[in-house]
N, C-alpha and C positions, 0 to 999 in steps of 0.2 A: 083340827078340835083340842077345845079344854081339856085337860084331865081333872079328876073331882080329886080331893085332897088322901082317897089311901088308893091311887090307883098311883099320886106322884110318890106318893110313900114309898110303892111297890120299885118304880123306876128310881129312884133314890137306895134303896136297902140293895138291888139287884145288880147296880152302877155305879156307882159314887158319884154319879152326874151330880149338879147342881143346878137348883133350881135359879132363872131369872125373874129377879122379883120383878110386879106389875109396875111397883116406882124407877125402876132401872132406864133413865134416862133413852136408851136405845131400843126401850118397847116399842114407843109409837112407828118409829119405822122398821123395826122385826115386822109389828100387824100391818104395815102399809105391802111391804113387801113379800112376805108372807103367810098373812091372816090368822088368824085370832085362834094361836096356841098356849101351849104351855112348854116354856121353850130352858132347854136343860144344856147346859154347857160339860163336858169334860174334857180327859185329855185331845180325845181325838174332832174334839171342833162344837159345835152348833147341831141342837139334834131336836125334833120332834118327837110327836109320839101318836098312832094313830093302832085302835081296836079295829082288830083282825077281823069279826062277825059283826054278825050286821046289829048284837045288841051291843050297846056300850056300855054296859054295869061295871062294875067296880069290879068282877071278875074274870070280863072278859080279857083274850086274850091282846095280849100288846107287838105291836112292832118299833121301832123305834126308823126314825128316818132322819141321816145327816143331809143337811142341807147347804151347811158352810164347812169350811179348815183350815183348820192354822195356817196362818201364811209359815212357809219357810221351815217348819217347826217348832215356830214361835208361838208364843201366848198372848200374841198384844195386838194380832192383825187375824181378822176373819174373810176367805174367802169365799163368799157362796159358790155352788157350782148344782148340778144335776141331783135329784135328790136321789139317794143312796142308802136303800135296806143295811143297818148297821146293826142292832139287838133283838131277840126278839124276846118275850115274857110271858112264858106258858101261864093259862089261866089259874088261879091259886090249885086249886084241885092236881094239877096235874105239875103243879113245880114239885122242888123235893130236898 
C-alpha cells in the first residue's frame, strides 16, 4: 500500500523510520519483489505499512510489517524473510 503524505508523516514521527525515496536505485527491485508500497528503513530493517480498517484514510489505524532485517546486526545488507508485524499506530484520535 502506498501511504499518503500524512500517513507517511505519522509513521516517521512515531517510529523514527526513514522513507526509501522513489528515486532510490533499489526501488524497482523492491517493487518487483514486494509490490507497490511506501518502504521504510529503521534499525530493525525494511518495513511496509498497511491500513487495518477497510477505510485506508489518513486517520486509519496502521500496522507495520517488517519484510527484511539487517544481516548480522549490520546496516549494510538486508535479508528478506516472511512478513512479521512490527508496530501498530492507532488512529490519531486514539493516540496520546
